[in-house]
N, C-alpha and C positions, 0 to 999 in steps of 0.2 A: 391155482397158484399155491394155495396153502394145503392142497391135498396130500403132498408128499412130506409135509412136516410131521414129525413124530414127537408126541409129548411123552416124556419119560414118566413111567408109572411110579407113584410114591406109595410106599407101604403105609397102610392105616396105622400101624404101630408107631411109625415115625411121627405122624400127625398128632396122635394121642400123647406121645412122649413130649413133644414140643409144647402142646397145650397145657398139660399138667405140670410141666416144669415151670412155665410162666405163672400158672396159678399158685404153685408152691412158693415161688419166689415172692409173689405178692403177699402171701400170708406170712412168710417168715422174714420179710424185709426188715421189720422193726427189731428183730432179735438176731438177725444174721451175723452182725458184728460180734455179738456175745458168743455165738456158736463157733465162729472162726477163732476168737480169742481162746475159748475153751480147748479147741483142737491144738492151738499153739502151746498152751500151758501143759496139755497132756503129752506133748513132745518131750517135756522135762520129767513128767511124772512116770511115764512108761518105763524108761531105763532103770529108774530107782525102784519101781515096783518089781521089775524082773530080778533085781538083786535080792530084794527082800523075800521074794517067793522061794528062794533057796532055804529060808529059815522057817517059813510058814507053809501050811498045806494048801491054802485056798487063795486063788488069784484075786478074788474080790477083797479079801482082807489085806493082801499085799498092796493093792491099789489104794485102799483107804489109809493104810499106814504111810504110804509114800506121800499122799496128799497132806496128811497131818504133819509129816516131817518138813515138807516144803513150806507149809503155812506157819510152823512154829516160830521161826525168826521174825516173821511179820507180826505175829501175836505178841511176842515178847517186846518188840519195839513199840507197838501200840500201848501195851500195858505200862511200859516205862514212860512213854510220852504222857499218858493220862495222869500218872503219878506226879510227874513234873508239873503238869498244868495245875493239878490240885494244890501242890506246894506253892506255886506262883500265886494262885488265887488267895491262899491263906496269908501269904506275905503282903499282898496288896490290901486285903481286908484289915490286916493288923496295922497298917499305916494310916487308915482312915480314923479321924477323930470321933470319939464317942459323943452322941447327941447330948448327954447329960454333963459332959465335961468340956465346957467352953474355955478355950485358952485365951479368949479376948477379955482381959480385965478392964475395969473402969478407966484406969490410967492409960492403957493401951488404946482403948476406944477414943478417949479424948485426943490423944496424939494423932490418931488416924484421921479423925474428923478435921482437926486443925490442918493437917497436911493436905487433905483433899480440898479444903477451902482455899489454900494457897496456890492451888494449881491454876486457878483462873479459867481461861478459855480451854485449857487442856481437859477440864472436867467433862465438857460436852463430847469431846473426841473419845474419851475413855468410856463414857456411857454408850456412845454409838458402837464402839468396838465390842463392848460387852453384849449389847443387843444382837449384833451380828453373830457373835460366837454362840449365843443362846439359840438363835435360829438354826445355825448349822448343827448344833448338838441335837436339837429337836428333830431335824430332818434325818440325821444319822440314826437316832433311836427308832424313828418310823421305818427307815430302811431295814434296820436290823430285825425289827418285829416282822416285817414282810418276808425277809429271808428265812426266819425261823418257821413261820407259818408254811412257807413253800416247802421247806425241808420236811416238816411233819407230814404235809400232804403227799410228799414223794416217797415216804417210807414204804407203803405197800408196793409201789412199783419197784423200789430198790430191792425189797425182799424177793419179789418175783424174778428180777434180773439175777440176783444171787443164786437162786435155785436153778435157773436155766444154765448159768455158768458152771455150777458144780456138777450138774448132770452131764453137761457137755464134756467137762474134763474127765469124768469117770468113764463114760462110754467110749470116748476116743482113746483113753488109756487102755481100756479093756479090749476093744475091737478095732483099734486104729490100723493094725496090719491088714485086717480084712478089707477095710475101706480103701487103703492104698492099693492093695492088689486088685480090687474091683476097678479102680480108676486105670490101672495099668492094663487091665484086660480090654478096656474100652478104647484106649489110645493105641496108635500104631506101634509096631515093634522095631521101628527104625533106630539107627544109631543116634540120631539127633534127639530122640525122646529119652534114650538112656542117659544122655548127657544132661537133659532137662531134669530128670529125677535126681541126679547127683547134685546139680546146682540148687534145686529147691531145698534139699537136705542141708546144704551148706548155708543157704540164706536163713533158714529157720534157726540153726545154731547161732548164727551171727546176731540175729535180732534178739533172741531171748537172752543171750549172754551180754550183749552190748548194753541193753536197757538197764540191766541190774548193775553192771560195772559202772556205768556213767552216773547212776543215782548215788551209789556208794562213794564214788570219787568226788562228786559234787558236795556231798554231805561232809566228807573229811576236810576238803579244802575250805569249806564254809566254817567249820568248827575252828580251824586255825585262824581264819580271819576274825571271827567273833572273839576268840581268846585274846588275840593281839590288841583288838580295839577295846577290850575291857567290858564286854557285854556280860550280864549275868545269864545263868542257865544256858551256857554255850552248847551243851550236849542236846538239850531240848531244841534249841534253834537249829542245830545241825541236822537232827532227825527230821524236823518239819521241812527244812530246806531240801533234804534228800527226797522226801515224799512229794514235795511240790514239783519235782522234775516230771512227774506223771500228770500234772495238771495241764490240760491243753492250752496252747497259745501263751498264757501268761507265765507259767512255769515258776521258777524260783523268785521271780520279781514280786510275787506276793509277799515274800519275806524281806528281801533286800529293800524294796521300795517302802514297805511299812516301817522298817527300822530307820531308814534314812529320813523319811518325813517326820517321824516322831522326834528324832534327834534335832532336826532343823527347827521344828516348832518350839522345842524346849530350850533352844539356845546353844545346843552343842553342834554348831555348824560344821566344824572340821570333821568330826566323826561321822556325821550324817552324809557329808559329801564323799568321804573315803569309802564308807560301806556301799554306797551306790556305785561308785566308780570301780572298785575292786570286785564287787558283786557282778557288775556287767562284764568285767574281764574274765572272771571265773566261768560264768555262764557261757560266754562266747567261746572260750577255749574248749570247754567240755562238749558243747553242742555243735559247734561249727568245725572243730578240728579233731578232737579225740574220738567223738562218736562215729563220724563217717570213716575215720582211719581204722578204728577197730572193726567196724562192720566190713570194710573192704578187705581186711586181713584174712577173714575166713572164707571169702568167696571172690570170684573174679569180677563181680559187679562193681562199677565205679563208685567211689565214695559220694560223689555228688548225687547219684541216683538215690542212695540211702538217705542223704540229707533232705532231699525233696520229699521222699516218702515219710520220714519222721515228722517234718513240719506240717505238711498239708494233710497227712493222714490224721493228725490230731485235730486239725481245724474242721475237717469234714466228718469224722467219726467219733470225735471225743477221745476219751482215755483208750478204748480198744484200738483206735487209729494209730497210736504210737507203735503198735505191734503189727497191725494188719496193713497199714499204709506202706511200710518198707517191703513187706512180703509181696504185695500186689505189684508195686512199681519194680521191684527186683525181678520178679518172674517175667514181667513185660520186657525188661531190658535183656534178660537171657534169651527170650523168644526172638527178639530182633537180631541178636548176635547169631543165633542158630540159623535163622532164615538167611542172613547175609552170607554165612559160611556155605549154605547150600547153593545160593546163587553163584558164588564164586566157583564152587566145584562144577556146577552146571555149565558155566561159561568156559572153564578150562577144558571140559570134556568136548 
């Protein structure tokens, strides 16, 4: 019965290829997102390096100069931000009373004690409230200490991740065309795949441009909001808000929420509520409307696809997921559309 069945022969090369691909994926899984992010950043570095190459002799030097030029605005912003933070720390330190200069005179102390004695039953409530606040402050200090220790412990890993990212950017910028041509040689030469190459190029442009534009736009709108509400250090807050756009899941709510809570606790209820409401409005407009609209402008992929990729890419992959998530979901959407077109042509034929 089974004597007529023919088992197709499989090349040993294919078996080894699948085996070592799986092994490589297992080894590189932890840094795969960084490598992909480096390839996407190299997509911006490579055209700039090609222009610089007209003025310098060596391709490697041109790539290094392009990486430095792209990193310069970020370095300037970080430098300005650190300067503002130091100024803020000096201002806060200047408002603290000196231990040797007590402003509580004997007369003031007498009045304070007399007022406290007249509170009657409210004195117990005040003591309980102070105790609870002290407990919360103690817990917060312990949490901050734990976060600092965790950050220090993460420094070696962060350094390693940075090296991997930089090497990925450099080599993809240097040999990216060879890698792309290698993939094209492996894939079929059909018309559908030519459309896929073009769509992937458009998706990459969309993702890299849209993330930067949305962060800048969010920072500018936030600066206007902070200025109108009378916050100090509006430029510092705007820069921090723009960078917070790249924080997975929470995003700019790290800034809006903190400002609103501090205002409400200190009695400035109106400003606290306004910054939370308008912060939510700005974040919603930028992330839910402007981001997918801009992304869809550069490619035929539906804005909802990009929105899902941005949100859930950040949740699953962290910071690199903001770039990798839309790319993967966008390519999947393009593949589905190409397959549908082939099915329609096949049925018509």
